[in-house]
C-alpha positions, 0 to 999 in steps of 0.5 A: 409825549407830544400831546401833553404839550399840544396846548403850548405847541399850537400857539407858539407854532404861530408866534415862532412863524410871526418872528421868522417870516420877517427875518427870512423875508429880508432875504427872500420875500418869496418865502413868507407865503410858504412859511405862513401856509406850512405853519397853518397846515402843521397847526391844523394837523396838530389841532385834529390830532389834539381833538381826537386825543381829547375825545378819546382820553380826555382833557389836557391841562398844561402848566407853564414852567410846571407852576401849578395855579394860582402861581402859574398859567394853566393851558386847558385843552378840553372838549370845547377848547379843542373843538374851537381850535380845530375849527378856526386853525382848519378855516385859517389854513384854507383862507391862507391857501387862497390868499397868495393871489389876492395878497400879490395884487392888493398888497405888492411888496407888503407880503412879508409884513402881511403874512407875519402879522397873520401869524401873530393874529392866529397866535392871539386867537389860539391863545384866547381859545387854550388859556385857562387864565383870565389875565392871560386871555386879556393878553392874547385879546390885545395881541389878536386885536393889534394884529387885526388893526394892522390887517384891516388898515392896509385895505383901500382908502377908507381902511385906515379910518375903519381900523382906527375906529375899531382901535378906539372901540376895541380898546374900550372893550378891552379896558372894560374887560380888564377892569372886570377881572381886576374886580375878580382878582381883588375879591377872590385872589386868583385869576385861574378859571377852574379855581374861580368856578369853585370860588365865585358861588361862594361870593355870588351876592357880592355887588363887586362880582356882579359888576365884574360880570357886567364889565366882562360881558360888555368887553367881550360883547364888543369883541364879539360884536353883539348888537349894539356894540357892533359899530367897528365891524361893517367898515372893517370887513368892508374896507379891509383887504380881501384876504383879511376879510376872509380871515377875520370875519369867519374866525375873529368874532367866533373866538370872542364868542368862545370867550363869552361861552367859556366865561359864562358857562364855565367860570361864572356858572349857569345858575349865576348868570342866567337865574340870579342876574338874569344877564342871559335875558339881556344877551338874548334881547340884544342878540335878537335885535342884532339878528333883525338889525343886521339882516335888514341892513344887509338888504340895503347894501349894494356892495357885496362885502358890506352886505356880508359884513351886516350879515355877520352882525345878524349871524353873531346874533344867533350865537349870542341867542343860543347863549342867552337861551342858557339851555341845552338846546341853546348851547348846541345851536350856539357852538354849531352855528360858531362852526357852521358860520365860520365855514359859511362866512369864509367861503362867502368872503373868499368868493367876494374877494375873487370877484373883486380880483376878476371884475375889479368890484363886488357891486351887487347891481352889476352882477349878471348871468355871465357870472355863472358862465365865467365863474361856474365853480365859484358861483356854485360855491357861493350858492351852496354857502348862501343857501346854508346861510338861509337855513335850507336843509340839508346844509349845515346852516339849517341845523344850528337854526334848527337847534336854536329854535328847539332852545326857544320852544323849550323856554317858551320864548316865542318872540325869539322863535319868530325872530329866527323865522323872520331872519331866515326869510330876510336872509333869503331876500339879500342872498336871492337877489344876487342868485337871481342876477347870476342864474337868470337872464333879465327880459332885455337880455333874453334875445342876446346870444353873446358867447361868454368864455369861462374865466374861472379864478386860479386853482389855488383860490378856487380849491379852498372855496370849493372844499368849504362849500362841500364841507357845508354839505358834509357837515349837514349830513353828519350833523348828528356826529357833531351834535353828539360831541357838543353834548360832551362839551356842555357844563355840568349844570346843564346836562 
């Protein structure tokens, strides 16, 4: 049955596409985009089918070559992994559908190589989520990181330096992670996540295991871009091509966040990392600092993509805070924000790319009320995503913040609750200054009656933006259904 092979089929689809695109591209370069789009569509449909199958029948465990761990590599398709795979593949589908025109304009004659690397990136992301082996996770981290460096480096004049900085920092993070799993293997003799969940409690007082946990958290923290390990992110998102920013920003750090959740809650165990070592407290403190830092720096930016980049630092902080709270409400808030932020940030970066396509810039100080007349649907979608980021009900962004707030109350962490409330006000500041320019005339312009023609972006770019914006409304209204499924994803010790 096909569902039994889904854990292997999904990443292999992207891997096959990454190999076939350059081969066909030598003959017909125009085939690169259709192949990438069809692969993304097929993977999204498989992800949806797999998620429904897991909900109805239970997790899928796939053993490569029939070799059972610890000798073989196991892929795990459970409630959490199937949910995150569904999120990233549907977001990737919409971004790839959007990308045709931006790639044509920003990367002429590079479409074949670009879409091949995009498929490789998604191979790495899907593999990171589905794998049940610590070393296999490292392999997929490296695959996705190398693809990310390439997708960022082909941007504007400053992009190569941004990609090089990301390469250096990313390599350090991967080295920390690799060293950590080396210590674990030395002590346990296995790298299978399910086996380690049963073995590690017996060695919880081992200094080697403690050091391994710290190294892994730092390594994944860099991948996730938790403050103060976010240094690679602002320049990378700002100077990358529009389509690369719209793809990597929504799902790249979320995959890192998923890996952090998977290892802390389902490998090391809730009691070990939150009570015996109090690593959770450090994650919560650094994440809270990142929320404020990213929000304040976002206000200081005059360029929209850079503003969104610093906003991502803050939003990742929300997920980190949910992890650090280490209680049911915090877990729900973290996983829910992983979904919500992926949709919100994909919408916002695609809007930024669309404005750059039309206006040649995304300088906030050059925005005016003609934008709402020229690009009414684009700016309406931006407004929905911006209000969701601020956390206004009934949009999706409100509910993840709500559960995080409940988590802080459950732990009596009043400082963290204040951080969530203050950051929402800071979010309103940097988004409302754009909305004010777009939807309100300045006093000097009130007497002008210059007629502005509608100049909306192409349908292929507009459709994904509008669908994701509508999705933020639908997800907000149907929030209770999603939370019900997230409840099933919780580790045993948290229920």
